[in-house]
C-alpha positions as CSV (number, residue, x, y, z in Angstrom):
1,M,80.4,104.4,99.6
2,K,83.5,104.1,101.7
3,T,86.4,106.4,100.8
4,K,89.9,104.9,100.8
5,K,92.4,107.0,102.8
6,A,95.5,108.1,101.1
7,T,98.8,106.6,102.0
8,V,102.1,108.3,102.6
9,P,105.2,106.5,101.1
10,L,106.1,104.2,103.9
11,A,109.9,104.5,103.5
12,S,109.6,108.3,103.4
13,L,107.6,108.5,106.7
14,R,110.0,106.1,108.5
15,E,113.1,107.7,107.0
16,R,111.9,111.2,108.0
17,R,111.1,110.1,111.5
18,I,114.5,108.4,111.9
19,A,116.3,111.5,110.5
20,L,114.5,113.6,113.2
21,G,115.9,111.2,115.8
22,L,112.4,110.4,117.0
23,S,110.9,107.1,118.1
24,Q,107.4,106.2,116.9
25,A,106.1,107.1,120.4
26,K,107.8,110.5,120.3
27,L,106.6,111.3,116.8
28,A,103.1,110.3,117.9
29,A,103.3,112.7,120.8
30,E,104.4,115.5,118.5
31,L,101.5,114.8,116.2
32,G,98.9,114.2,118.9
33,V,98.1,110.7,117.7
34,A,98.5,107.3,119.4
35,P,101.8,105.5,119.0
36,M,100.1,102.6,117.3
37,T,98.8,105.0,114.6
38,V,102.4,105.9,113.6
39,S,103.3,102.2,113.6
40,R,100.3,101.3,111.4
41,W,101.1,104.2,109.0
42,E,104.7,102.9,108.7
43,L,103.6,99.3,108.2
44,G,101.0,100.3,105.6
45,A,98.3,98.8,107.8
46,M,96.4,102.1,108.0
47,G,96.1,104.9,105.5
48,V,96.7,108.5,106.6
49,A,93.4,110.4,106.6
50,R,95.1,113.7,105.9
51,P,98.4,113.1,104.1
52,G,98.8,116.8,103.4
53,W,98.6,117.6,107.1
54,L,101.1,114.9,108.0
55,D,103.5,116.3,105.4
56,V,103.2,119.8,106.8
57,M,103.7,118.6,110.3
58,L,106.8,116.6,109.4
59,G,108.1,119.6,107.5
60,L,107.7,121.8,110.6
61,L,109.4,119.2,112.8
62,E,112.3,119.1,110.3
63,L,112.5,122.9,110.3
64,R,112.7,122.9,114.1
65,H,115.3,120.1,114.0
66,R,117.5,122.1,111.5
67,R,117.2,125.3,113.6
68,V,118.3,123.5,116.8
69,A,121.1,121.8,114.9
70,N,122.3,125.2,113.7
71,G,122.5,126.6,117.2
72,G,118.9,127.7,117.8
73,S,116.8,126.5,120.7
74,V,113.3,125.4,121.3
75,D,111.4,127.1,124.1
76,G,109.1,125.3,126.5
77,G,106.1,126.0,124.3
78,G,107.6,124.1,121.4
79,S,108.3,127.1,119.1
80,V,111.7,127.6,117.7
81,E,113.9,130.5,118.8
82,G,117.2,131.6,117.4
83,N,120.2,132.6,119.5
């Protein structure tokens, strides 16, 4: 029996990506997926296999974005450092 993959609300995914100032390609690179995967998620053409993982990853990117916006920095390894 084939299991249907869960979907993430399309508007939410696209809105969160745009709020982060990321293109589909840049979000894909942050997540370690192909750019077409992000496009397909946003179009609803492909379900997200692990929606909980995607939500956590977007949350971490949003946290990093807020920290940088508040004067923190991101080191070369991608972790967030405060001033």
